[in-house]
Legacy VTK file of the C-alpha trace (Angstrom):
# vtk DataFile Version 3.0
C-alpha trace
ASCII
DATASET POLYDATA
POINTS 183 float
88.807 113.296 111.418
88.875 110.692 108.633
88.547 111.979 105.094
88.093 110.271 101.772
89.468 106.741 101.846
89.510 106.591 105.625
92.974 108.109 106.031
93.541 110.469 108.936
94.472 113.966 107.915
95.593 116.568 110.393
93.331 119.571 110.763
94.767 122.994 109.966
92.211 125.464 111.337
91.353 129.048 110.433
88.357 130.794 111.973
86.730 134.187 112.014
83.740 136.203 110.892
83.216 135.896 107.155
81.780 139.411 107.163
85.236 140.927 107.754
87.332 141.850 104.733
90.612 140.739 106.306
89.190 137.264 106.988
87.981 136.950 103.393
91.445 138.003 102.225
92.900 135.281 104.472
90.512 132.735 102.905
91.630 133.863 99.436
95.255 133.337 100.533
94.421 129.907 101.965
92.706 128.807 98.730
95.030 130.442 96.179
98.423 130.033 97.840
98.344 127.797 100.914
96.050 125.020 99.664
98.300 124.086 96.707
101.226 123.794 99.149
99.193 121.812 101.700
97.888 119.439 99.022
101.479 118.360 98.359
101.347 117.030 101.920
98.407 114.618 101.930
98.187 114.451 105.713
96.887 118.048 106.071
93.307 119.247 105.588
92.272 122.900 105.996
89.182 123.547 108.099
87.426 126.906 108.373
84.610 128.008 110.621
82.930 131.335 111.175
79.696 133.221 110.974
78.507 135.024 107.870
78.089 134.179 104.235
80.985 132.170 102.819
82.711 133.857 99.883
82.028 132.255 96.498
85.627 131.096 96.233
85.203 129.052 99.439
81.957 127.518 98.192
83.690 126.455 94.966
86.484 124.719 96.944
84.353 122.880 99.477
85.693 119.515 98.262
89.217 120.664 99.250
88.412 122.485 102.508
86.155 121.534 105.390
83.833 124.492 106.012
81.726 124.273 109.157
79.965 127.653 109.131
79.123 129.117 112.531
79.796 126.823 115.488
78.797 126.731 119.135
81.693 126.461 121.546
84.614 127.649 119.476
87.013 126.620 122.265
86.001 122.996 121.715
86.615 123.349 117.974
90.015 124.966 118.509
91.081 122.279 120.974
90.070 119.678 118.355
92.421 121.151 115.744
95.967 119.944 115.243
97.203 123.447 114.454
95.709 126.883 113.836
96.775 129.445 111.287
96.229 133.192 111.302
97.468 134.424 107.900
96.057 137.948 108.216
97.452 140.977 106.469
97.019 144.495 107.848
95.931 143.192 111.227
95.737 145.641 114.106
95.843 145.135 117.869
95.922 141.792 119.626
94.246 139.168 117.509
91.860 137.286 119.797
91.985 134.096 117.696
95.708 133.828 118.484
94.948 134.118 122.187
92.194 131.505 121.756
94.673 129.052 120.257
97.375 129.721 122.822
94.915 129.334 125.699
93.824 126.013 124.181
97.477 124.949 123.834
97.168 124.431 120.078
100.279 125.138 117.974
99.716 128.364 116.047
101.279 129.776 112.876
100.693 133.484 112.266
101.613 136.072 109.679
104.027 138.844 110.657
101.110 141.319 110.624
99.022 139.149 112.959
101.989 138.777 115.337
102.518 142.548 115.679
99.937 143.028 118.431
101.134 140.186 120.654
102.926 140.873 123.919
106.594 139.868 123.732
106.110 136.917 126.081
103.534 135.335 123.774
105.687 135.620 120.652
107.775 132.729 121.987
104.763 130.431 121.619
103.742 131.130 118.013
105.495 130.467 114.722
105.665 133.425 112.369
105.590 132.723 108.628
105.359 135.065 105.646
104.582 132.770 102.710
102.447 129.710 102.027
105.542 127.543 101.692
106.889 128.831 105.007
103.532 128.179 106.722
103.627 124.544 105.547
107.220 124.233 106.779
106.189 125.600 110.190
103.222 123.192 110.313
105.478 120.250 109.508
108.018 121.408 112.079
105.347 121.664 114.782
104.233 118.090 114.079
107.785 116.728 114.041
108.962 118.319 117.284
107.737 118.746 120.785
106.782 122.378 120.329
106.979 124.581 123.390
103.433 124.906 124.659
102.099 127.745 126.724
100.918 126.708 130.190
97.925 128.293 131.859
100.163 129.775 134.561
102.498 131.356 131.999
99.513 132.695 130.012
98.143 134.369 133.172
101.578 135.759 133.972
102.033 137.300 130.523
98.492 138.586 130.073
97.774 139.455 133.694
95.200 137.579 135.729
92.320 139.905 134.865
93.078 139.910 131.117
93.450 136.128 131.069
90.156 135.775 132.931
88.411 138.051 130.432
89.855 136.112 127.495
88.667 132.837 128.951
85.167 134.172 129.605
84.863 136.058 126.328
86.218 133.197 124.222
84.296 130.355 125.902
87.539 128.604 126.791
86.701 127.718 130.408
88.720 124.767 131.499
91.236 125.007 128.647
94.944 125.123 129.411
94.376 125.132 133.180
92.978 128.664 133.083
90.005 127.989 135.357
89.190 128.811 137.957
90.593 132.304 138.166
89.648 134.477 141.114
LINES 1 184
183 0 1 2 3 4 5 6 7 8 9 10 11 12 13 14 15 16 17 18 19 20 21 22 23 24 25 26 27 28 29 30 31 32 33 34 35 36 37 38 39 40 41 42 43 44 45 46 47 48 49 50 51 52 53 54 55 56 57 58 59 60 61 62 63 64 65 66 67 68 69 70 71 72 73 74 75 76 77 78 79 80 81 82 83 84 85 86 87 88 89 90 91 92 93 94 95 96 97 98 99 100 101 102 103 104 105 106 107 108 109 110 111 112 113 114 115 116 117 118 119 120 121 122 123 124 125 126 127 128 129 130 131 132 133 134 135 136 137 138 139 140 141 142 143 144 145 146 147 148 149 150 151 152 153 154 155 156 157 158 159 160 161 162 163 164 165 166 167 168 169 170 171 172 173 174 175 176 177 178 179 180 181 182
């Protein structure tokens, strides 16, 4: 996506319901801590999508962050991102947005809390970062190297065929990462 003077900036994506406290806390972190670090690297642009009313802080920073609101076909949006971030604190269980990103074969940087619910086999395919500076370092590293991507076959193996099928159906990711058809 071109921004401003026509330069291409890489999209760093966060998504989730804006009605959830943990997602609003993640947006606060993105604006207060991550955005100043990202802005030192002019080739990155944060993008956020999700349903619900955007917090005031997001509305005040719309010139620094692309906010799309609710979208149809989140799999298409995820596949269009250069990298996804999941900087959640106090996250519980498996975070479906991480599975979305892995199924779409998009490099993903997560907080230690967000990583806690992942099966061991999937931890090899995400980068875990604790601070804004570390997230930016992981983003840069992913762009500079050929990051190990998760294949559809490996995703099915780790998650189990039925779980992978449910994730694909529930997350509208049909056709992504070679996950369809599953029988």
